[in-house]
N, CA, C and O atoms as a Tripos MOL2 file, in Angstrom:
@<TRIPOS>MOLECULE
protein
  192   191    48     0     0
PROTEIN
NO_CHARGES

@<TRIPOS>ATOM
      1 N         -50.4290   92.6030  -13.9480 N.3       1 MET1
      2 CA        -51.0510   93.6260  -14.7440 C.3       1 MET1
      3 C         -52.3090   93.0350  -15.3700 C.2       1 MET1
      4 O         -52.3090   91.8880  -15.8170 O.2       1 MET1
      5 N         -53.3690   93.8170  -15.3990 N.am      2 THR2
      6 CA        -54.6300   93.4060  -15.9980 C.3       2 THR2
      7 C         -54.9530   94.3530  -17.1400 C.2       2 THR2
      8 O         -54.8060   95.5680  -17.0030 O.2       2 THR2
      9 N         -55.3850   93.8110  -18.2510 N.am      3 HIS3
     10 CA        -55.7120   94.6160  -19.4270 C.3       3 HIS3
     11 C         -57.2240   94.6340  -19.6080 C.2       3 HIS3
     12 O         -57.8330   93.6070  -19.9070 O.2       3 HIS3
     13 N         -57.8260   95.8060  -19.4240 N.am      4 LEU4
     14 CA        -59.2760   95.9710  -19.5530 C.3       4 LEU4
     15 C         -59.5890   97.2330  -20.3280 C.2       4 LEU4
     16 O         -58.8480   98.2130  -20.2560 O.2       4 LEU4
     17 N         -60.6830   97.2130  -21.0660 N.am      5 ALA5
     18 CA        -61.2140   98.4300  -21.6740 C.3       5 ALA5
     19 C         -61.9610   99.1990  -20.5840 C.2       5 ALA5
     20 O         -62.3340   98.6170  -19.5650 O.2       5 ALA5
     21 N         -62.1790  100.4790  -20.7840 N.am      6 ARG6
     22 CA        -62.8240  101.3160  -19.7650 C.3       6 ARG6
     23 C         -64.2010  100.7720  -19.3860 C.2       6 ARG6
     24 O         -64.5460  100.7590  -18.2040 O.2       6 ARG6
     25 N         -64.9880  100.3260  -20.3510 N.am      7 GLY7
     26 CA        -66.3050   99.7740  -20.0670 C.3       7 GLY7
     27 C         -66.2270   98.5170  -19.2140 C.2       7 GLY7
     28 O         -67.0500   98.3190  -18.3200 O.2       7 GLY7
     29 N         -65.2410   97.6670  -19.4870 N.am      8 GLU8
     30 CA        -65.0390   96.4550  -18.6940 C.3       8 GLU8
     31 C         -64.6520   96.8240  -17.2610 C.2       8 GLU8
     32 O         -65.0850   96.1790  -16.3060 O.2       8 GLU8
     33 N         -63.8420   97.8560  -17.1280 N.am      9 LEU9
     34 CA        -63.4360   98.3200  -15.8070 C.3       9 LEU9
     35 C         -64.6350   98.8390  -15.0280 C.2       9 LEU9
     36 O         -64.7880   98.5300  -13.8460 O.2       9 LEU9
     37 N         -65.4860   99.6240  -15.6800 N.am     10 ASP10
     38 CA        -66.6910  100.1410  -15.0250 C.3      10 ASP10
     39 C         -67.5800   98.9940  -14.5460 C.2      10 ASP10
     40 O         -68.1120   99.0390  -13.4370 O.2      10 ASP10
     41 N         -67.7410   97.9660  -15.3840 N.am     11 ASP11
     42 CA        -68.5420   96.7970  -14.9990 C.3      11 ASP11
     43 C         -67.9350   96.0880  -13.7960 C.2      11 ASP11
     44 O         -68.6550   95.6570  -12.8960 O.2      11 ASP11
     45 N         -66.6150   95.9690  -13.7800 N.am     12 LEU12
     46 CA        -65.9160   95.2980  -12.6920 C.3      12 LEU12
     47 C         -66.1030   96.0320  -11.3580 C.2      12 LEU12
     48 O         -66.1350   95.4030  -10.3000 O.2      12 LEU12
     49 N         -66.2270   97.3540  -11.4100 N.am     13 LEU13
     50 CA        -66.3480   98.1590  -10.1910 C.3      13 LEU13
     51 C         -67.7840   98.2900   -9.6800 C.2      13 LEU13
     52 O         -68.0080   98.8640   -8.6150 O.2      13 LEU13
     53 N         -68.7500   97.7670  -10.4230 N.am     14 THR14
     54 CA        -70.1500   97.8500  -10.0160 C.3      14 THR14
     55 C         -70.3430   97.2060   -8.6440 C.2      14 THR14
     56 O         -69.8890   96.0880   -8.3990 O.2      14 THR14
     57 N         -71.0190   97.9250   -7.7620 N.am     15 GLY15
     58 CA        -71.2970   97.4060   -6.4250 C.3      15 GLY15
     59 C         -70.2130   97.7040   -5.4100 C.2      15 GLY15
     60 O         -70.3590   97.3550   -4.2380 O.2      15 GLY15
     61 N         -69.1240   98.3430   -5.8300 N.am     16 LEU16
     62 CA        -68.0370   98.7000   -4.9220 C.3      16 LEU16
     63 C         -68.0550  100.2030   -4.6690 C.2      16 LEU16
     64 O         -68.4930  100.9720   -5.5250 O.2      16 LEU16
     65 N         -67.5880  100.6190   -3.5130 N.am     17 SER17
     66 CA        -67.5050  102.0260   -3.1680 C.3      17 SER17
     67 C         -66.1550  102.5770   -3.6330 C.2      17 SER17
     68 O         -65.1020  102.1620   -3.1490 O.2      17 SER17
     69 N         -66.2050  103.5060   -4.5670 N.am     18 LEU18
     70 CA        -64.9880  104.0690   -5.1490 C.3      18 LEU18
     71 C         -64.3540  105.0860   -4.2030 C.2      18 LEU18
     72 O         -64.9620  106.1140   -3.9040 O.2      18 LEU18
     73 N         -63.1570  104.8140   -3.7360 N.am     19 GLU19
     74 CA        -62.4270  105.7080   -2.8300 C.3      19 GLU19
     75 C         -61.4720  106.6280   -3.5970 C.2      19 GLU19
     76 O         -61.3190  107.8000   -3.2520 O.2      19 GLU19
     77 N         -60.8340  106.0900   -4.6390 N.am     20 HIS20
     78 CA        -59.8780  106.8680   -5.4280 C.3      20 HIS20
     79 C         -59.8620  106.3320   -6.8410 C.2      20 HIS20
     80 O         -59.8070  105.1200   -7.0500 O.2      20 HIS20
     81 N         -59.9090  107.2340   -7.8240 N.am     21 PHE21
     82 CA        -59.8360  106.8380   -9.2290 C.3      21 PHE21
     83 C         -58.9950  107.8610   -9.9620 C.2      21 PHE21
     84 O         -59.3100  109.0510   -9.9630 O.2      21 PHE21
     85 N         -57.9350  107.4020  -10.5810 N.am     22 GLU22
     86 CA        -57.0470  108.2850  -11.3420 C.3      22 GLU22
     87 C         -56.6660  107.5730  -12.6280 C.2      22 GLU22
     88 O         -56.2480  106.4150  -12.6090 O.2      22 GLU22
     89 N         -56.8130  108.2720  -13.7440 N.am     23 GLU23
     90 CA        -56.3980  107.7310  -15.0340 C.3      23 GLU23
     91 C         -55.1940  108.5280  -15.5230 C.2      23 GLU23
     92 O         -55.2480  109.7530  -15.6270 O.2      23 GLU23
     93 N         -54.1210  107.8270  -15.8200 N.am     24 VAL24
     94 CA        -52.9160  108.4500  -16.3670 C.3      24 VAL24
     95 C         -52.8380  108.0440  -17.8320 C.2      24 VAL24
     96 O         -52.8530  106.8580  -18.1590 O.2      24 VAL24
     97 N         -52.7560  109.0300  -18.7020 N.am     25 GLU25
     98 CA        -52.7130  108.7920  -20.1390 C.3      25 GLU25
     99 C         -51.4030  109.3620  -20.6700 C.2      25 GLU25
    100 O         -51.0920  110.5320  -20.4450 O.2      25 GLU25
    101 N         -50.6320  108.5250  -21.3810 N.am     26 GLU26
    102 CA        -49.3510  109.0030  -21.8770 C.3      26 GLU26
    103 C         -48.9070  108.2280  -23.1050 C.2      26 GLU26
    104 O         -49.3500  107.1040  -23.3420 O.2      26 GLU26
    105 N         -48.0410  108.8330  -23.8700 N.am     27 ASP27
    106 CA        -47.3990  108.1820  -25.0050 C.3      27 ASP27
    107 C         -46.0110  107.7470  -24.5590 C.2      27 ASP27
    108 O         -45.2680  108.5290  -23.9660 O.2      27 ASP27
    109 N         -45.6680  106.5070  -24.8450 N.am     28 SER28
    110 CA        -44.3790  105.9550  -24.4370 C.3      28 SER28
    111 C         -44.0140  104.8430  -25.4110 C.2      28 SER28
    112 O         -44.5220  104.8040  -26.5320 O.2      28 SER28
    113 N         -43.1520  103.9580  -24.9950 N.am     29 VAL29
    114 CA        -42.7660  102.8160  -25.8340 C.3      29 VAL29
    115 C         -42.9340  101.5250  -25.0310 C.2      29 VAL29
    116 O         -42.8410  101.5260  -23.8040 O.2      29 VAL29
    117 N         -43.1810  100.4330  -25.7400 N.am     30 THR30
    118 CA        -43.2730   99.1230  -25.1030 C.3      30 THR30
    119 C         -41.8640   98.6440  -24.7670 C.2      30 THR30
    120 O         -40.8890   99.2500  -25.2090 O.2      30 THR30
    121 N         -41.7410   97.5670  -23.9930 N.am     31 PRO31
    122 CA        -40.4090   97.0270  -23.7120 C.3      31 PRO31
    123 C         -39.6420   96.6240  -24.9800 C.2      31 PRO31
    124 O         -38.4150   96.5240  -24.9670 O.2      31 PRO31
    125 N         -40.3690   96.3980  -26.0570 N.am     32 ARG32
    126 CA        -39.7260   96.0440  -27.3380 C.3      32 ARG32
    127 C         -39.4310   97.2780  -28.1990 C.2      32 ARG32
    128 O         -38.9710   97.1530  -29.3340 O.2      32 ARG32
    129 N         -39.6980   98.4630  -27.6540 N.am     33 GLY33
    130 CA        -39.3460   99.6910  -28.3420 C.3      33 GLY33
    131 C         -40.3860  100.2340  -29.3080 C.2      33 GLY33
    132 O         -40.0970  101.1740  -30.0480 O.2      33 GLY33
    133 N         -41.5810   99.6740  -29.3220 N.am     34 LYS34
    134 CA        -42.6320  100.1550  -30.2170 C.3      34 LYS34
    135 C         -43.4420  101.2570  -29.5410 C.2      34 LYS34
    136 O         -43.7310  101.1630  -28.3480 O.2      34 LYS34
    137 N         -43.8130  102.3000  -30.2840 N.am     35 PRO35
    138 CA        -44.6160  103.3790  -29.7060 C.3      35 PRO35
    139 C         -45.9820  102.8520  -29.2490 C.2      35 PRO35
    140 O         -46.5640  101.9730  -29.8840 O.2      35 PRO35
    141 N         -46.4810  103.4050  -28.1400 N.am     36 LYS36
    142 CA        -47.7550  102.9540  -27.5800 C.3      36 LYS36
    143 C         -48.3900  104.1050  -26.8140 C.2      36 LYS36
    144 O         -47.7010  104.8710  -26.1400 O.2      36 LYS36
    145 N         -49.7120  104.2200  -26.9240 N.am     37 HIS37
    146 CA        -50.4820  105.1870  -26.1410 C.3      37 HIS37
    147 C         -51.0920  104.4170  -24.9770 C.2      37 HIS37
    148 O         -51.8800  103.4950  -25.1900 O.2      37 HIS37
    149 N         -50.7390  104.7800  -23.7670 N.am     38 TRP38
    150 CA        -51.1360  104.0420  -22.5650 C.3      38 TRP38
    151 C         -52.2320  104.7620  -21.8010 C.2      38 TRP38
    152 O         -52.2670  105.9920  -21.7590 O.2      38 TRP38
    153 N         -53.1330  103.9840  -21.1930 N.am     39 HIS39
    154 CA        -54.0890  104.4520  -20.1920 C.3      39 HIS39
    155 C         -53.8320  103.5770  -18.9720 C.2      39 HIS39
    156 O         -54.0520  102.3670  -19.0230 O.2      39 HIS39
    157 N         -53.3750  104.1670  -17.8890 N.am     40 VAL40
    158 CA        -53.1030  103.4260  -16.6600 C.3      40 VAL40
    159 C         -54.0650  103.9460  -15.5980 C.2      40 VAL40
    160 O         -54.1640  105.1530  -15.3770 O.2      40 VAL40
    161 N         -54.7750  103.0270  -14.9420 N.am     41 PHE41
    162 CA        -55.7530  103.3930  -13.9310 C.3      41 PHE41
    163 C         -55.2270  103.0290  -12.5510 C.2      41 PHE41
    164 O         -54.7720  101.9090  -12.3200 O.2      41 PHE41
    165 N         -55.2940  103.9900  -11.6400 N.am     42 HIS42
    166 CA        -54.9430  103.7730  -10.2340 C.3      42 HIS42
    167 C         -56.2740  103.8430   -9.4790 C.2      42 HIS42
    168 O         -56.9360  104.8810   -9.4630 O.2      42 HIS42
    169 N         -56.6550  102.7220   -8.8510 N.am     43 ILE43
    170 CA        -57.9870  102.6190   -8.2770 C.3      43 ILE43
    171 C         -57.9070  102.0490   -6.8510 C.2      43 ILE43
    172 O         -57.1690  101.1030   -6.5760 O.2      43 ILE43
    173 N         -58.6910  102.6590   -5.9650 N.am     44 VAL44
    174 CA        -58.8710  102.1260   -4.6110 C.3      44 VAL44
    175 C         -60.3830  102.0320   -4.4060 C.2      44 VAL44
    176 O         -61.0980  103.0230   -4.5580 O.2      44 VAL44
    177 N         -60.8660  100.8300   -4.0580 N.am     45 VAL45
    178 CA        -62.2890  100.6430   -3.8080 C.3      45 VAL45
    179 C         -62.5000   99.9680   -2.4610 C.2      45 VAL45
    180 O         -61.5990   99.3400   -1.9060 O.2      45 VAL45
    181 N         -63.7110  100.1160   -1.9570 N.am     46 ARG46
    182 CA        -64.0750   99.4890   -0.7080 C.3      46 ARG46
    183 C         -65.2930   98.5940   -0.9680 C.2      46 ARG46
    184 O         -66.2630   99.0110   -1.6010 O.2      46 ARG46
    185 N         -65.2220   97.3800   -0.4760 N.am     47 LYS47
    186 CA        -66.3310   96.4460   -0.6410 C.3      47 LYS47
    187 C         -67.4440   96.8140    0.3260 C.2      47 LYS47
    188 O         -67.1980   97.0920    1.4990 O.2      47 LYS47
    189 N         -68.6760   96.8110   -0.1840 N.am     48 GLY48
    190 CA        -69.8160   97.0280    0.6990 C.3      48 GLY48
    191 C         -70.3590   98.3540    0.6580 C.2      48 GLY48
    192 O         -71.3240   98.6480    1.3640 O.2      48 GLY48
@<TRIPOS>BOND
     1     1     2 1
     2     2     3 1
     3     3     4 2
     4     3     5 am
     5     5     6 1
     6     6     7 1
     7     7     8 2
     8     7     9 am
     9     9    10 1
    10    10    11 1
    11    11    12 2
    12    11    13 am
    13    13    14 1
    14    14    15 1
    15    15    16 2
    16    15    17 am
    17    17    18 1
    18    18    19 1
    19    19    20 2
    20    19    21 am
    21    21    22 1
    22    22    23 1
    23    23    24 2
    24    23    25 am
    25    25    26 1
    26    26    27 1
    27    27    28 2
    28    27    29 am
    29    29    30 1
    30    30    31 1
    31    31    32 2
    32    31    33 am
    33    33    34 1
    34    34    35 1
    35    35    36 2
    36    35    37 am
    37    37    38 1
    38    38    39 1
    39    39    40 2
    40    39    41 am
    41    41    42 1
    42    42    43 1
    43    43    44 2
    44    43    45 am
    45    45    46 1
    46    46    47 1
    47    47    48 2
    48    47    49 am
    49    49    50 1
    50    50    51 1
    51    51    52 2
    52    51    53 am
    53    53    54 1
    54    54    55 1
    55    55    56 2
    56    55    57 am
    57    57    58 1
    58    58    59 1
    59    59    60 2
    60    59    61 am
    61    61    62 1
    62    62    63 1
    63    63    64 2
    64    63    65 am
    65    65    66 1
    66    66    67 1
    67    67    68 2
    68    67    69 am
    69    69    70 1
    70    70    71 1
    71    71    72 2
    72    71    73 am
    73    73    74 1
    74    74    75 1
    75    75    76 2
    76    75    77 am
    77    77    78 1
    78    78    79 1
    79    79    80 2
    80    79    81 am
    81    81    82 1
    82    82    83 1
    83    83    84 2
    84    83    85 am
    85    85    86 1
    86    86    87 1
    87    87    88 2
    88    87    89 am
    89    89    90 1
    90    90    91 1
    91    91    92 2
    92    91    93 am
    93    93    94 1
    94    94    95 1
    95    95    96 2
    96    95    97 am
    97    97    98 1
    98    98    99 1
    99    99   100 2
   100    99   101 am
   101   101   102 1
   102   102   103 1
   103   103   104 2
   104   103   105 am
   105   105   106 1
   106   106   107 1
   107   107   108 2
   108   107   109 am
   109   109   110 1
   110   110   111 1
   111   111   112 2
   112   111   113 am
   113   113   114 1
   114   114   115 1
   115   115   116 2
   116   115   117 am
   117   117   118 1
   118   118   119 1
   119   119   120 2
   120   119   121 am
   121   121   122 1
   122   122   123 1
   123   123   124 2
   124   123   125 am
   125   125   126 1
   126   126   127 1
   127   127   128 2
   128   127   129 am
   129   129   130 1
   130   130   131 1
   131   131   132 2
   132   131   133 am
   133   133   134 1
   134   134   135 1
   135   135   136 2
   136   135   137 am
   137   137   138 1
   138   138   139 1
   139   139   140 2
   140   139   141 am
   141   141   142 1
   142   142   143 1
   143   143   144 2
   144   143   145 am
   145   145   146 1
   146   146   147 1
   147   147   148 2
   148   147   149 am
   149   149   150 1
   150   150   151 1
   151   151   152 2
   152   151   153 am
   153   153   154 1
   154   154   155 1
   155   155   156 2
   156   155   157 am
   157   157   158 1
   158   158   159 1
   159   159   160 2
   160   159   161 am
   161   161   162 1
   162   162   163 1
   163   163   164 2
   164   163   165 am
   165   165   166 1
   166   166   167 1
   167   167   168 2
   168   167   169 am
   169   169   170 1
   170   170   171 1
   171   171   172 2
   172   171   173 am
   173   173   174 1
   174   174   175 1
   175   175   176 2
   176   175   177 am
   177   177   178 1
   178   178   179 1
   179   179   180 2
   180   179   181 am
   181   181   182 1
   182   182   183 1
   183   183   184 2
   184   183   185 am
   185   185   186 1
   186   186   187 1
   187   187   188 2
   188   187   189 am
   189   189   190 1
   190   190   191 1
   191   191   192 2
@<TRIPOS>SUBSTRUCTURE
     1 MET1         2 RESIDUE 1 A MET
     2 THR2         6 RESIDUE 1 A THR
     3 HIS3        10 RESIDUE 1 A HIS
     4 LEU4        14 RESIDUE 1 A LEU
     5 ALA5        18 RESIDUE 1 A ALA
     6 ARG6        22 RESIDUE 1 A ARG
     7 GLY7        26 RESIDUE 1 A GLY
     8 GLU8        30 RESIDUE 1 A GLU
     9 LEU9        34 RESIDUE 1 A LEU
    10 ASP10       38 RESIDUE 1 A ASP
    11 ASP11       42 RESIDUE 1 A ASP
    12 LEU12       46 RESIDUE 1 A LEU
    13 LEU13       50 RESIDUE 1 A LEU
    14 THR14       54 RESIDUE 1 A THR
    15 GLY15       58 RESIDUE 1 A GLY
    16 LEU16       62 RESIDUE 1 A LEU
    17 SER17       66 RESIDUE 1 A SER
    18 LEU18       70 RESIDUE 1 A LEU
    19 GLU19       74 RESIDUE 1 A GLU
    20 HIS20       78 RESIDUE 1 A HIS
    21 PHE21       82 RESIDUE 1 A PHE
    22 GLU22       86 RESIDUE 1 A GLU
    23 GLU23       90 RESIDUE 1 A GLU
    24 VAL24       94 RESIDUE 1 A VAL
    25 GLU25       98 RESIDUE 1 A GLU
    26 GLU26      102 RESIDUE 1 A GLU
    27 ASP27      106 RESIDUE 1 A ASP
    28 SER28      110 RESIDUE 1 A SER
    29 VAL29      114 RESIDUE 1 A VAL
    30 THR30      118 RESIDUE 1 A THR
    31 PRO31      122 RESIDUE 1 A PRO
    32 ARG32      126 RESIDUE 1 A ARG
    33 GLY33      130 RESIDUE 1 A GLY
    34 LYS34      134 RESIDUE 1 A LYS
    35 PRO35      138 RESIDUE 1 A PRO
    36 LYS36      142 RESIDUE 1 A LYS
    37 HIS37      146 RESIDUE 1 A HIS
    38 TRP38      150 RESIDUE 1 A TRP
    39 HIS39      154 RESIDUE 1 A HIS
    40 VAL40      158 RESIDUE 1 A VAL
    41 PHE41      162 RESIDUE 1 A PHE
    42 HIS42      166 RESIDUE 1 A HIS
    43 ILE43      170 RESIDUE 1 A ILE
    44 VAL44      174 RESIDUE 1 A VAL
    45 VAL45      178 RESIDUE 1 A VAL
    46 ARG46      182 RESIDUE 1 A ARG
    47 LYS47      186 RESIDUE 1 A LYS
    48 GLY48      190 RESIDUE 1 A GLY
């Protein structure tokens, strides 16, 4: 798992061809039972 802010993610994807981008946002709990608001990104890119 990689932890990045949205701006860091955008920088990381610079120069790549974006094939699929999906952001899932939800409220859940951590493994320790603490409430957390999650942003999970599902990304497929192509080099070149």
